[in-house]
N, C-alpha and C positions, 0 to 999 in steps of 0.2 A: 255358645259352647266355648269352653275354655280349653285351649290347646296346651300340650306339654311345654311348648316354647314360651307361651304367655305365662304359664305357672312358674317356669324357671326364671323368667325375668322378674316376676314379683318376688320370688325368693332371693334373688340377687340383690334387690333394692331394699328389702325389709329383713329385719332380724327374725329368724324362725321362732326364737323364744317368745317374741312379742305376738306371734300368731297362734301358737299352740300351748295347751296346758297339758302337762304330763302328771298323771296321778298313779301312785302305786297303792293298790288295794288288794289285800290278802294274797300277796305274792304275784299278782298280775299287774299289768301296766295298761292304763287307759289313756289314750291320747285323743284330745278333742280340741276344737277351736276355742281360743281364749274368749271369754265373755267380755263385752264392752263394759266400761265403767257404769255403775248404777247412779243415775242422776236422781236426787231426791225429788219427790212430788211436791209442788208448791201450790197451795190453795189459791194464791193470787191469780193463777192462770185460769181458774174457773170464773166465768162471768156470773153476774148476779142472777140472770135467768137460769143458767145451768145449775146454780146452787138451789134455786127454787124447784127446778125439775127433780134434782137428786133428792131433795127433802120429801117431795111427794112420792117418789119411787120408794123411799124408805118407809113411808106410811102405807105402802101396799096398793097405791093407785095404779090403774092400768093407763096405757097411753091415752086412751079415749077420755078417761076421767081427768087426767092431767091437762089435756087440751081444753076441756070444758072449764076446768078450774082457773086456768091462766088466760083463757080467751084466745088461744092459738090453735092451729090445725094439728092433727095427729102427725102429719109429715114433719112439721116443725119440732114436735116433741121427739120424734125419732132422730132428727138431725142433732138436737141437743144431746140426746143420749149417746149418739155416736161420738160426738166431740168429748163428752164426759168420759166415756170409756177409753178413748185414746189418751186423754190427758192423765187419767188415773191408772193407765196401763191395765185396765180390767177386761176380762174376757166376756163378761155379761153384766146385766144390771145389778144382780145380786152381789157380784164381786165388787162392783163400783160402790155399792152401799157399805159393804163390809170394810173396804179400804177407807172410805170416808169416816166410818165409825172408829176404826183403829187409829186414824190420824187425829181424832178428836174434833172433826168438823161437824159430825152429826151425833146426836144422843138419841138412842132408841130404847 
């Protein structure tokens, strides 16, 4: 739980403008936390195996079929997919494939 005193200390040490974004839309004012810088996604951060798994996902393979194709367990496929989605900032496997296609890593 953040107390008012702790919040005041943070505001004393940081510039408020660096924390908040103020938008004026249709005569109204929207104040929200400033978003962090967007770091570009780098294909080099995907391992060879993760790229193989992603390619098979793009082909429509289930986790079970991917596991059989690559000779690994379904749990390992799920782990690879978790890391792929984290690295690509994807919310699900479809989003991961779409992101990879948009970046030119996969052709479907």
